[in-house]
All heavy atoms as a GROMACS GRO file, in nm:
protein
  501
    1MET      N    1  14.829  14.121  13.496
    1MET     CA    2  14.727  14.179  13.580
    1MET      C    3  14.647  14.065  13.639
    1MET      O    4  14.615  13.965  13.567
    1MET     CB    5  14.636  14.276  13.507
    1MET     CG    6  14.703  14.405  13.471
    1MET     SD    7  14.605  14.538  13.398
    1MET     CE    8  14.444  14.476  13.379
    2THR      N    9  14.607  14.076  13.765
    2THR     CA   10  14.525  13.973  13.824
    2THR      C   11  14.379  13.997  13.780
    2THR      O   12  14.347  14.095  13.720
    2THR     CB   13  14.523  13.983  13.984
    2THR    OG1   14  14.473  14.116  14.013
    2THR    CG2   15  14.670  13.982  14.030
    3ASP      N   16  14.296  13.897  13.809
    3ASP     CA   17  14.154  13.911  13.774
    3ASP      C   18  14.089  14.031  13.852
    3ASP      O   19  14.007  14.102  13.802
    3ASP     CB   20  14.077  13.780  13.811
    3ASP     CG   21  14.106  13.671  13.718
    3ASP    OD1   22  14.151  13.695  13.602
    3ASP    OD2   23  14.079  13.549  13.754
    4GLU      N   24  14.138  14.054  13.973
    4GLU     CA   25  14.090  14.165  14.055
    4GLU      C   26  14.124  14.297  13.989
    4GLU      O   27  14.050  14.394  13.986
    4GLU     CB   28  14.145  14.156  14.194
    4GLU     CG   29  14.089  14.255  14.285
    4GLU     CD   30  14.137  14.242  14.431
    4GLU    OE1   31  14.158  14.127  14.477
    4GLU    OE2   32  14.161  14.347  14.496
    5ASP      N   33  14.251  14.302  13.937
    5ASP     CA   34  14.299  14.425  13.870
    5ASP      C   35  14.214  14.451  13.748
    5ASP      O   36  14.170  14.564  13.717
    5ASP     CB   37  14.441  14.410  13.823
    5ASP     CG   38  14.542  14.414  13.940
    5ASP    OD1   39  14.504  14.464  14.049
    5ASP    OD2   40  14.656  14.363  13.920
    6LYS      N   41  14.180  14.351  13.671
    6LYS     CA   42  14.099  14.362  13.551
    6LYS      C   43  13.961  14.408  13.577
    6LYS      O   44  13.902  14.492  13.508
    6LYS     CB   45  14.096  14.226  13.474
    6LYS     CG   46  14.228  14.189  13.413
    6LYS     CD   47  14.226  14.053  13.350
    6LYS     CE   48  14.363  14.004  13.301
    6LYS     NZ   49  14.365  13.867  13.250
    7LYS      N   50  13.898  14.356  13.684
    7LYS     CA   51  13.770  14.399  13.731
    7LYS      C   52  13.770  14.549  13.770
    7LYS      O   53  13.684  14.622  13.736
    7LYS     CB   54  13.719  14.316  13.842
    7LYS     CG   55  13.674  14.178  13.800
    7LYS     CD   56  13.628  14.096  13.922
    7LYS     CE   57  13.599  13.951  13.883
    7LYS     NZ   58  13.562  13.867  13.996
    8ALA      N   59  13.876  14.590  13.849
    8ALA     CA   60  13.884  14.729  13.894
    8ALA      C   61  13.905  14.818  13.771
    8ALA      O   62  13.843  14.928  13.767
    8ALA     CB   63  13.999  14.739  13.990
    9GLU      N   64  13.980  14.772  13.673
    9GLU     CA   65  14.000  14.850  13.552
    9GLU      C   66  13.868  14.864  13.469
    9GLU      O   67  13.827  14.973  13.429
    9GLU     CB   68  14.115  14.797  13.462
    9GLU     CG   69  14.139  14.882  13.342
    9GLU     CD   70  14.256  14.824  13.260
    9GLU    OE1   71  14.263  14.704  13.240
    9GLU    OE2   72  14.334  14.905  13.216
   10ASP      N   73  13.794  14.755  13.459
   10ASP     CA   74  13.670  14.757  13.382
   10ASP      C   75  13.567  14.846  13.449
   10ASP      O   76  13.491  14.905  13.384
   10ASP     CB   77  13.611  14.611  13.378
   10ASP     CG   78  13.692  14.522  13.279
   10ASP    OD1   79  13.771  14.580  13.196
   10ASP    OD2   80  13.679  14.406  13.288
   11SER      N   81  13.568  14.850  13.582
   11SER     CA   82  13.475  14.931  13.656
   11SER      C   83  13.510  15.078  13.657
   11SER      O   84  13.432  15.162  13.696
   11SER     CB   85  13.453  14.885  13.797
   11SER     OG   86  13.571  14.917  13.875
   12GLY      N   87  13.637  15.115  13.620
   12GLY     CA   88  13.683  15.250  13.628
   12GLY      C   89  13.743  15.284  13.761
   12GLY      O   90  13.787  15.393  13.781
   13GLU      N   91  13.744  15.191  13.850
   13GLU     CA   92  13.809  15.214  13.984
   13GLU      C   93  13.953  15.244  13.980
   13GLU      O   94  14.012  15.331  14.051
   13GLU     CB   95  13.781  15.101  14.078
   13GLU     CG   96  13.832  15.110  14.218
   13GLU     CD   97  13.807  14.993  14.301
   13GLU    OE1   98  13.743  14.898  14.264
   13GLU    OE2   99  13.863  14.993  14.417
   14LEU      N  100  14.024  15.179  13.890
   14LEU     CA  101  14.170  15.195  13.868
   14LEU      C  102  14.200  15.213  13.719
   14LEU      O  103  14.125  15.169  13.636
   14LEU     CB  104  14.245  15.070  13.916
   14LEU     CG  105  14.243  15.040  14.062
   14LEU    CD1  106  14.321  14.908  14.087
   14LEU    CD2  107  14.306  15.148  14.143
   15VAL      N  108  14.302  15.287  13.695
   15VAL     CA  109  14.350  15.309  13.553
   15VAL      C  110  14.494  15.266  13.552
   15VAL      O  111  14.573  15.308  13.631
   15VAL     CB  112  14.334  15.458  13.512
   15VAL    CG1  113  14.397  15.475  13.378
   15VAL    CG2  114  14.193  15.504  13.514
   16PHE      N  115  14.523  15.181  13.458
   16PHE     CA  116  14.667  15.129  13.442
   16PHE      C  117  14.723  15.193  13.320
   16PHE      O  118  14.664  15.197  13.218
   16PHE     CB  119  14.664  14.977  13.426
   16PHE     CG  120  14.615  14.905  13.551
   16PHE    CD1  121  14.490  14.871  13.571
   16PHE    CD2  122  14.714  14.865  13.649
   16PHE    CE1  123  14.442  14.809  13.682
   16PHE    CE2  124  14.666  14.803  13.762
   16PHE     CZ  125  14.539  14.771  13.780
   17SER      N  126  14.842  15.248  13.336
   17SER     CA  127  14.912  15.315  13.225
   17SER      C  128  15.041  15.227  13.193
   17SER      O  129  15.102  15.172  13.278
   17SER     CB  130  14.950  15.454  13.265
   17SER     OG  131  14.835  15.535  13.289
   18TYR      N  132  15.074  15.238  13.070
   18TYR     CA  133  15.190  15.157  13.019
   18TYR      C  134  15.284  15.248  12.947
   18TYR      O  135  15.243  15.353  12.895
   18TYR     CB  136  15.147  15.045  12.934
   18TYR     CG  137  15.053  14.948  13.000
   18TYR    CD1  138  14.913  14.971  12.985
   18TYR    CD2  139  15.095  14.843  13.078
   18TYR    CE1  140  14.819  14.885  13.049
   18TYR    CE2  141  15.003  14.758  13.137
   18TYR     CZ  142  14.872  14.777  13.128
   18TYR     OH  143  14.780  14.694  13.186
   19GLY      N  144  15.412  15.215  12.937
   19GLY     CA  145  15.497  15.287  12.849
   19GLY      C  146  15.618  15.349  12.921
   19GLY      O  147  15.712  15.408  12.860
   20SER      N  148  15.629  15.335  13.054
   20SER     CA  149  15.740  15.391  13.131
   20SER      C  150  15.777  15.292  13.240
   20SER      O  151  15.692  15.229  13.301
   20SER     CB  152  15.704  15.524  13.186
   20SER     OG  153  15.810  15.576  13.270
   21SER      N  154  15.908  15.288  13.264
   21SER     CA  155  15.951  15.199  13.372
   21SER      C  156  15.949  15.273  13.509
   21SER      O  157  15.963  15.208  13.611
   21SER     CB  158  16.101  15.153  13.345
   21SER     OG  159  16.181  15.262  13.333
   22GLU      N  160  15.920  15.395  13.502
   22GLU     CA  161  15.914  15.478  13.629
   22GLU      C  162  15.773  15.471  13.686
   22GLU      O  163  15.678  15.484  13.606
   22GLU     CB  164  15.955  15.621  13.611
   22GLU     CG  165  16.101  15.635  13.568
   22GLU     CD  166  16.136  15.781  13.548
   22GLU    OE1  167  16.080  15.864  13.612
   22GLU    OE2  168  16.229  15.801  13.470
   23VAL      N  169  15.759  15.464  13.817
   23VAL     CA  170  15.628  15.469  13.882
   23VAL      C  171  15.605  15.611  13.912
   23VAL      O  172  15.678  15.682  13.962
   23VAL     CB  173  15.631  15.385  14.009
   23VAL    CG1  174  15.498  15.398  14.089
   23VAL    CG2  175  15.660  15.236  13.979
   24GLU      N  176  15.479  15.656  13.878
   24GLU     CA  177  15.440  15.791  13.898
   24GLU      C  178  15.303  15.785  13.968
   24GLU      O  179  15.209  15.720  13.926
   24GLU     CB  180  15.421  15.864  13.765
   24GLU     CG  181  15.380  16.009  13.779
   24GLU     CD  182  15.368  16.076  13.649
   24GLU    OE1  183  15.380  16.011  13.541
   24GLU    OE2  184  15.344  16.197  13.642
   25ILE      N  185  15.288  15.855  14.079
   25ILE     CA  186  15.169  15.869  14.149
   25ILE      C  187  15.112  16.009  14.139
   25ILE      O  188  15.184  16.105  14.168
   25ILE     CB  189  15.186  15.828  14.297
   25ILE    CG1  190  15.234  15.686  14.309
   25ILE    CG2  191  15.052  15.847  14.371
   25ILE    CD1  192  15.266  15.641  14.454
   26ILE      N  193  14.987  16.020  14.085
   26ILE     CA  194  14.922  16.147  14.071
   26ILE      C  195  14.793  16.152  14.142
   26ILE      O  196  14.735  16.045  14.161
   26ILE     CB  197  14.912  16.186  13.919
   26ILE    CG1  198  14.826  16.077  13.847
   26ILE    CG2  199  15.043  16.193  13.851
   26ILE    CD1  200  14.786  16.113  13.708
   27GLU      N  201  14.747  16.272  14.174
   27GLU     CA  202  14.620  16.291  14.237
   27GLU      C  203  14.523  16.342  14.135
   27GLU      O  204  14.545  16.442  14.072
   27GLU     CB  205  14.630  16.382  14.355
   27GLU     CG  206  14.502  16.396  14.434
   27GLU     CD  207  14.516  16.487  14.557
   27GLU    OE1  208  14.623  16.484  14.616
   27GLU    OE2  209  14.418  16.552  14.591
   28VAL      N  210  14.404  16.272  14.134
   28VAL     CA  211  14.301  16.315  14.039
   28VAL      C  212  14.178  16.341  14.118
   28VAL      O  213  14.141  16.263  14.205
   28VAL     CB  214  14.270  16.204  13.937
   28VAL    CG1  215  14.154  16.245  13.846
   28VAL    CG2  216  14.394  16.169  13.852
   29GLN      N  217  14.114  16.454  14.098
   29GLN     CA  218  13.985  16.497  14.166
   29GLN      C  219  13.892  16.527  14.054
   29GLN      O  220  13.920  16.587  13.951
   29GLN     CB  221  14.007  16.618  14.250
   29GLN     CG  222  14.088  16.592  14.374
   29GLN     CD  223  14.108  16.720  14.449
   29GLN    OE1  224  14.155  16.818  14.407
   29GLN    NE2  225  14.057  16.714  14.576
   30SER      N  226  13.763  16.487  14.077
   30SER     CA  227  13.662  16.515  13.977
   30SER      C  228  13.526  16.537  14.045
   30SER      O  229  13.504  16.484  14.160
   30SER     CB  230  13.655  16.410  13.873
   30SER     OG  231  13.603  16.290  13.930
   31VAL      N  232  13.443  16.612  13.980
   31VAL     CA  233  13.301  16.627  14.016
   31VAL      C  234  13.226  16.595  13.892
   31VAL      O  235  13.251  16.647  13.783
   31VAL     CB  236  13.277  16.774  14.060
   31VAL    CG1  237  13.128  16.795  14.096
   31VAL    CG2  238  13.366  16.813  14.181
   32SER      N  239  13.127  16.508  13.905
   32SER     CA  240  13.050  16.476  13.785
   32SER      C  241  12.897  16.474  13.832
   32SER      O  242  12.865  16.451  13.942
   32SER     CB  243  13.084  16.347  13.733
   32SER     OG  244  13.065  16.232  13.821
   33TRP      N  245  12.809  16.502  13.728
   33TRP     CA  246  12.667  16.502  13.752
   33TRP      C  247  12.596  16.492  13.614
   33TRP      O  248  12.656  16.508  13.507
   33TRP     CB  249  12.623  16.630  13.821
   33TRP     CG  250  12.632  16.758  13.740
   33TRP    CD1  251  12.537  16.818  13.669
   33TRP    CD2  252  12.754  16.835  13.723
   33TRP    NE1  253  12.582  16.934  13.606
   33TRP    CE2  254  12.715  16.945  13.639
   33TRP    CE3  255  12.881  16.827  13.766
   33TRP    CZ2  256  12.804  17.040  13.601
   33TRP    CZ3  257  12.971  16.928  13.724
   33TRP    CH2  258  12.934  17.031  13.645
   34THR      N  259  12.472  16.452  13.623
   34THR     CA  260  12.385  16.441  13.504
   34THR      C  261  12.268  16.525  13.515
   34THR      O  262  12.202  16.522  13.624
   34THR     CB  263  12.344  16.290  13.489
   34THR    OG1  264  12.463  16.210  13.478
   34THR    CG2  265  12.262  16.271  13.363
   35THR      N  266  12.233  16.603  13.418
   35THR     CA  267  12.122  16.685  13.410
   35THR      C  268  12.059  16.673  13.276
   35THR      O  269  12.124  16.689  13.173
   35THR     CB  270  12.162  16.839  13.434
   35THR    OG1  271  12.228  16.844  13.559
   35THR    CG2  272  12.036  16.925  13.437
   36ASP      N  273  11.924  16.642  13.272
   36ASP     CA  274  11.854  16.633  13.148
   36ASP      C  275  11.926  16.544  13.048
   36ASP      O  276  11.948  16.580  12.931
   36ASP     CB  277  11.828  16.774  13.092
   36ASP     CG  278  11.743  16.864  13.172
   36ASP    OD1  279  11.656  16.806  13.242
   36ASP    OD2  280  11.769  16.980  13.169
   37ASP      N  281  11.963  16.428  13.090
   37ASP     CA  282  12.029  16.327  13.003
   37ASP      C  283  12.165  16.374  12.948
   37ASP      O  284  12.216  16.311  12.859
   37ASP     CB  285  11.941  16.289  12.886
   37ASP     CG  286  11.812  16.221  12.928
   37ASP    OD1  287  11.817  16.141  13.032
   37ASP    OD2  288  11.708  16.230  12.865
   38MET      N  289  12.224  16.478  13.009
   38MET     CA  290  12.358  16.518  12.972
   38MET      C  291  12.453  16.494  13.092
   38MET      O  292  12.413  16.526  13.203
   38MET     CB  293  12.358  16.672  12.938
   38MET     CG  294  12.298  16.703  12.809
   38MET     SD  295  12.382  16.648  12.663
   38MET     CE  296  12.525  16.753  12.671
   39HIS      N  297  12.562  16.435  13.065
   39HIS     CA  298  12.664  16.403  13.169
   39HIS      C  299  12.777  16.513  13.167
   39HIS      O  300  12.829  16.546  13.062
   39HIS     CB  301  12.727  16.266  13.155
   39HIS     CG  302  12.818  16.231  13.263
   39HIS    ND1  303  12.772  16.184  13.383
   39HIS    CD2  304  12.951  16.229  13.268
   39HIS    CE1  305  12.881  16.166  13.462
   39HIS    NE2  306  12.987  16.188  13.393
   40TYR      N  307  12.810  16.562  13.283
   40TYR     CA  308  12.908  16.672  13.294
   40TYR      C  309  13.018  16.617  13.392
   40TYR      O  310  12.986  16.548  13.486
   40TYR     CB  311  12.853  16.798  13.353
   40TYR     CG  312  12.741  16.864  13.270
   40TYR    CD1  313  12.614  16.818  13.280
   40TYR    CD2  314  12.772  16.955  13.170
   40TYR    CE1  315  12.502  16.870  13.206
   40TYR    CE2  316  12.670  17.016  13.097
   40TYR     CZ  317  12.546  16.966  13.111
   40TYR     OH  318  12.437  17.020  13.034
   41GLU      N  319  13.144  16.664  13.365
   41GLU     CA  320  13.247  16.622  13.456
   41GLU      C  321  13.353  16.732  13.457
   41GLU      O  322  13.397  16.772  13.350
   41GLU     CB  323  13.310  16.492  13.418
   41GLU     CG  324  13.414  16.440  13.518
   41GLU     CD  325  13.453  16.298  13.500
   41GLU    OE1  326  13.413  16.233  13.395
   41GLU    OE2  327  13.512  16.244  13.592
   42LEU      N  328  13.392  16.776  13.575
   42LEU     CA  329  13.513  16.862  13.589
   42LEU      C  330  13.616  16.769  13.652
   42LEU      O  331  13.599  16.710  13.750
   42LEU     CB  332  13.477  16.975  13.683
   42LEU     CG  333  13.372  17.076  13.641
   42LEU    CD1  334  13.345  17.178  13.751
   42LEU    CD2  335  13.418  17.146  13.514
   43MET      N  336  13.738  16.776  13.597
   43MET     CA  337  13.843  16.697  13.644
   43MET      C  338  13.975  16.776  13.652
   43MET      O  339  13.999  16.860  13.559
   43MET     CB  340  13.862  16.574  13.554
   43MET     CG  341  13.971  16.479  13.604
   43MET     SD  342  14.002  16.341  13.487
   43MET     CE  343  13.858  16.251  13.507
   44GLN      N  344  14.051  16.752  13.753
   44GLN     CA  345  14.187  16.806  13.758
   44GLN      C  346  14.287  16.696  13.793
   44GLN      O  347  14.259  16.604  13.873
   44GLN     CB  348  14.196  16.923  13.854
   44GLN     CG  349  14.183  16.891  14.005
   44GLN     CD  350  14.210  17.006  14.091
   44GLN    OE1  351  14.262  17.112  14.050
   44GLN    NE2  352  14.172  16.988  14.215
   45ILE      N  353  14.407  16.707  13.734
   45ILE     CA  354  14.514  16.612  13.763
   45ILE      C  355  14.626  16.686  13.823
   45ILE      O  356  14.676  16.778  13.763
   45ILE     CB  357  14.554  16.536  13.631
   45ILE    CG1  358  14.437  16.464  13.573
   45ILE    CG2  359  14.669  16.441  13.657
   45ILE    CD1  360  14.462  16.408  13.435
   46ASP      N  361  14.660  16.649  13.947
   46ASP     CA  362  14.762  16.716  14.022
   46ASP      C  363  14.738  16.870  14.027
   46ASP      O  364  14.830  16.947  14.014
   46ASP     CB  365  14.900  16.684  13.967
   46ASP     CG  366  14.956  16.553  14.016
   46ASP    OD1  367  14.905  16.510  14.114
   46ASP    OD2  368  15.051  16.506  13.949
   47GLY      N  369  14.615  16.907  14.040
   47GLY     CA  370  14.576  17.051  14.041
   47GLY      C  371  14.582  17.107  14.184
   47GLY      O  372  14.612  17.044  14.280
   48LYS      N  373  14.555  17.234  14.182
   48LYS     CA  374  14.569  17.311  14.308
   48LYS      C  375  14.431  17.344  14.371
   48LYS      O  376  14.431  17.400  14.475
   48LYS     CB  377  14.651  17.437  14.284
   48LYS     CG  378  14.791  17.423  14.243
   48LYS     CD  379  14.870  17.541  14.225
   48LYS     CE  380  15.020  17.505  14.182
   48LYS     NZ  381  15.099  17.623  14.170
   49LEU      N  382  14.325  17.315  14.297
   49LEU     CA  383  14.192  17.347  14.350
   49LEU      C  384  14.150  17.248  14.461
   49LEU      O  385  14.185  17.129  14.448
   49LEU     CB  386  14.085  17.335  14.235
   49LEU     CG  387  14.108  17.439  14.123
   49LEU    CD1  388  14.006  17.419  14.017
   49LEU    CD2  389  14.090  17.585  14.170
   50SER      N  390  14.083  17.304  14.554
   50SER     CA  391  14.030  17.216  14.659
   50SER      C  392  13.900  17.147  14.610
   50SER      O  393  13.840  17.185  14.510
   50SER     CB  394  14.001  17.298  14.785
   50SER     OG  395  13.885  17.382  14.763
   51THR      N  396  13.862  17.048  14.683
   51THR     CA  397  13.733  16.980  14.654
   51THR      C  398  13.619  17.081  14.659
   51THR      O  399  13.532  17.080  14.567
   51THR     CB  400  13.705  16.865  14.748
   51THR    OG1  401  13.820  16.777  14.745
   51THR    CG2  402  13.580  16.783  14.714
   52ASP      N  403  13.618  17.169  14.764
   52ASP     CA  404  13.511  17.272  14.762
   52ASP      C  405  13.514  17.365  14.642
   52ASP      O  406  13.407  17.401  14.599
   52ASP     CB  407  13.526  17.353  14.895
   52ASP     CG  408  13.490  17.273  15.020
   52ASP    OD1  409  13.414  17.171  15.010
   52ASP    OD2  410  13.539  17.311  15.131
   53GLU      N  411  13.632  17.396  14.597
   53GLU     CA  412  13.637  17.489  14.479
   53GLU      C  413  13.588  17.415  14.356
   53GLU      O  414  13.512  17.480  14.276
   53GLU     CB  415  13.781  17.536  14.454
   53GLU     CG  416  13.828  17.632  14.563
   53GLU     CD  417  13.979  17.658  14.551
   53GLU    OE1  418  14.065  17.563  14.537
   53GLU    OE2  419  14.014  17.780  14.558
   54LEU      N  420  13.614  17.292  14.336
   54LEU     CA  421  13.554  17.212  14.228
   54LEU      C  422  13.403  17.212  14.243
   54LEU      O  423  13.327  17.225  14.142
   54LEU     CB  424  13.613  17.077  14.217
   54LEU     CG  425  13.750  17.056  14.155
   54LEU    CD1  426  13.791  16.911  14.171
   54LEU    CD2  427  13.750  17.100  14.013
   55ALA      N  428  13.351  17.185  14.358
   55ALA     CA  429  13.212  17.176  14.382
   55ALA      C  430  13.142  17.311  14.358
   55ALA      O  431  13.042  17.314  14.296
   55ALA     CB  432  13.178  17.132  14.525
   56ASP      N  433  13.210  17.417  14.395
   56ASP     CA  434  13.162  17.557  14.364
   56ASP      C  435  13.147  17.582  14.212
   56ASP      O  436  13.053  17.641  14.164
   56ASP     CB  437  13.239  17.659  14.433
   56ASP     CG  438  13.231  17.665  14.586
   56ASP    OD1  439  13.129  17.607  14.639
   56ASP    OD2  440  13.316  17.718  14.650
   57MET      N  441  13.254  17.541  14.137
   57MET     CA  442  13.254  17.551  13.997
   57MET      C  443  13.135  17.479  13.934
   57MET      O  444  13.066  17.519  13.844
   57MET     CB  445  13.383  17.509  13.937
   57MET     CG  446  13.503  17.593  13.970
   57MET     SD  447  13.661  17.526  13.917
   57MET     CE  448  13.645  17.530  13.739
   58ALA      N  449  13.115  17.354  13.979
   58ALA     CA  450  12.999  17.272  13.937
   58ALA      C  451  12.871  17.349  13.965
   58ALA      O  452  12.782  17.348  13.875
   58ALA     CB  453  13.004  17.133  14.000
   59ALA      N  454  12.860  17.401  14.080
   59ALA     CA  455  12.732  17.467  14.120
   59ALA      C  456  12.707  17.588  14.030
   59ALA      O  457  12.596  17.617  13.985
   59ALA     CB  458  12.735  17.514  14.262
   60GLU      N  459  12.815  17.659  13.996
   60GLU     CA  460  12.800  17.774  13.903
   60GLU      C  461  12.762  17.736  13.762
   60GLU      O  462  12.672  17.796  13.705
   60GLU     CB  463  12.941  17.840  13.894
   60GLU     CG  464  12.935  17.969  13.818
   60GLU     CD  465  13.072  18.042  13.811
   60GLU    OE1  466  13.148  18.030  13.914
   60GLU    OE2  467  13.105  18.103  13.712
   61ILE      N  468  12.811  17.621  13.715
   61ILE     CA  469  12.770  17.569  13.589
   61ILE      C  470  12.620  17.528  13.584
   61ILE      O  471  12.543  17.557  13.493
   61ILE     CB  472  12.864  17.450  13.537
   61ILE    CG1  473  12.997  17.504  13.516
   61ILE    CG2  474  12.810  17.387  13.418
   61ILE    CD1  475  13.104  17.399  13.491
   62ILE      N  476  12.587  17.458  13.697
   62ILE     CA  477  12.444  17.409  13.704
   62ILE      C  478  12.349  17.524  13.706
   62ILE      O  479  12.238  17.514  13.653
   62ILE     CB  480  12.433  17.323  13.836
   62ILE    CG1  481  12.510  17.192  13.812
   62ILE    CG2  482  12.283  17.296  13.858
   62ILE    CD1  483  12.527  17.109  13.940
   63GLN      N  484  12.382  17.635  13.768
   63GLN     CA  485  12.293  17.751  13.783
   63GLN      C  486  12.271  17.824  13.650
   63GLN      O  487  12.176  17.898  13.637
   63GLN     CB  488  12.348  17.853  13.882
   63GLN     CG  489  12.342  17.799  14.027
   63GLN     CD  490  12.410  17.890  14.126
   63GLN    OE1  491  12.462  17.998  14.084
   63GLN    NE2  492  12.408  17.849  14.252
   64LYS      N  493  12.357  17.801  13.552
   64LYS     CA  494  12.348  17.876  13.425
   64LYS      C  495  12.243  17.809  13.334
   64LYS      O  496  12.208  17.698  13.333
   64LYS     CB  497  12.476  17.887  13.353
   64LYS     CG  498  12.567  17.980  13.430
   64LYS     CD  499  12.696  17.996  13.351
   64LYS     CE  500  12.778  18.099  13.424
   64LYS     NZ  501  12.896  18.149  13.361
   0.00000   0.00000   0.00000
């Protein structure tokens, strides 16, 4: 890995996986927020929900 790759991995911008010779590209979407010192995150990997649907779910959780 280059120094740039290591920095991106340390910052969470990129995630490197090991263990397979096959290249796999997946789509990850997430919504995260902090309320009263608690951090919340909704995440889907190769899911079918739209960004708006994830945001609506987050809004529903926040309202409770």
